[in-house]
C-alpha positions, 0 to 999 in steps of 0.5 A: 500500500502506498503511504503518501499523504492525502494530497491533491494534484491537478495537472493541466496538459495533454494527458498522454504527455503528462502521465508518460512522466509518472513512475511505473507502478506508482498508482493503487487505483486508476479511474478514467471517464474519457469522452464517449465519442458521441459524435456531438459537441457536449454542452452544459448550461448553468442556470438559476431561476426566480419566481416571476408571474410572467416566467418561462417555466412552471414549477411546483403548484403551477407557479411560474419561474424565470430562468437566467443562463449564468454560463455554459461549458462544452467540448467536442466529443467527436473522434475520427479514430477513437481507438487510436486515441484511447489505446495508448492511454490504456497502455499507460494506465497498465504501466502506471498501476501498482502490482495490486492496483485496479483500473476502472474504465467508464464508457457507454454503449458506443465504444465500450465493446471495442475498449474491452477487446483492447483491455483484454489484450493489454491486461490479459483476459484473466485480469478482467474482474467485472462489467459494472452497469450504472443504471439511471432513469432521467432524461428524454425517451425515444419512441423508436428503440429502448431508451439507453439509460446506463453506462458501463464501467470495466474493472481490471486488476493488474494481478487477478490473484491479489487486488484490493476489495474492501468488503466491509466498506461496501455500502448497503442498499434497500432490498427491492422486495423487502417482504421476501427476506424478513424484517432483520435483513430488510433493515440491514439492506443488501450489498449491491451486485454488478448493476448499480442503480444511482441517479445522475447528478441533479441539474438543480442539486448542490453537487452539480458543477456545470461541467457537461459530463460530471459523474455522481460522487456516489458512484465514484466514492463506492469505487474509491472506498472498496478498491483502495485504502487510506493513504493510497495514491489514485489517478484520473487522467480524464479528470473533467469536473474532478469527481475522483479528486473529491471522493479521494480527498473525502476518504483520505486518499492522495489523488492526481488529476489530469485534464487538457481543458481550461474549463475543467481546470477552472471547475476543479480549482473551484470544486476542490479549493477546500482541499488546497490542491496543487496546480501544475502545468 
């Protein structure tokens, strides 16, 4: 186990160039949430609302509110050859993992199948531990197919014979049919399976940062608690809004965050200011 103090570093630069300078085997847990190659420009608006009888939207009890746009952020999520972009970064992740480390890749249905083939080649098929499905229920529906409402998180262990999995740190969730298990088990709850039901980041909640692809702290914190230990060193080189950094700092882990986007750096500096991160270029 790494005994580094629970510090935060934010690196601004091209992630492949930055992580090439990190020492081999120097991270106990790597989680990345790269662009999904959606083929569109991802945009997130930051808004506020106030009561206004002539407002543009209707809220609770039929009362009208007016929306004011505070700003927006965006990035181009279009790649001509996505695998050529992603694979060298996956190879670096394998190099950077400690012997007992774990790697988590967060994608959706567009590219995850191709990424799994690449990871099987890089890590070895025996190192594939789980396909975790993060299921949510929010947003638009389509009348032409089943609406896609899940992401996929692939877990690989550097060594499938020894890795961190802190069973006692797993949070418990309610039974879907508590009447079938009895009051004692129902009160205790159950441990999750490889399907994690969790809401997205609320557009109006305190957790939101305004970053277009922000992932919920609850999802990332579960990974941090179960797959690392206090004092371990974590890495996210597609850091975006800095969710891994917040989860790591809250749980007493050191964390290195890398992103090339000036907007991401601004969001992380604001979000993680309480933890006094170091900013490196």
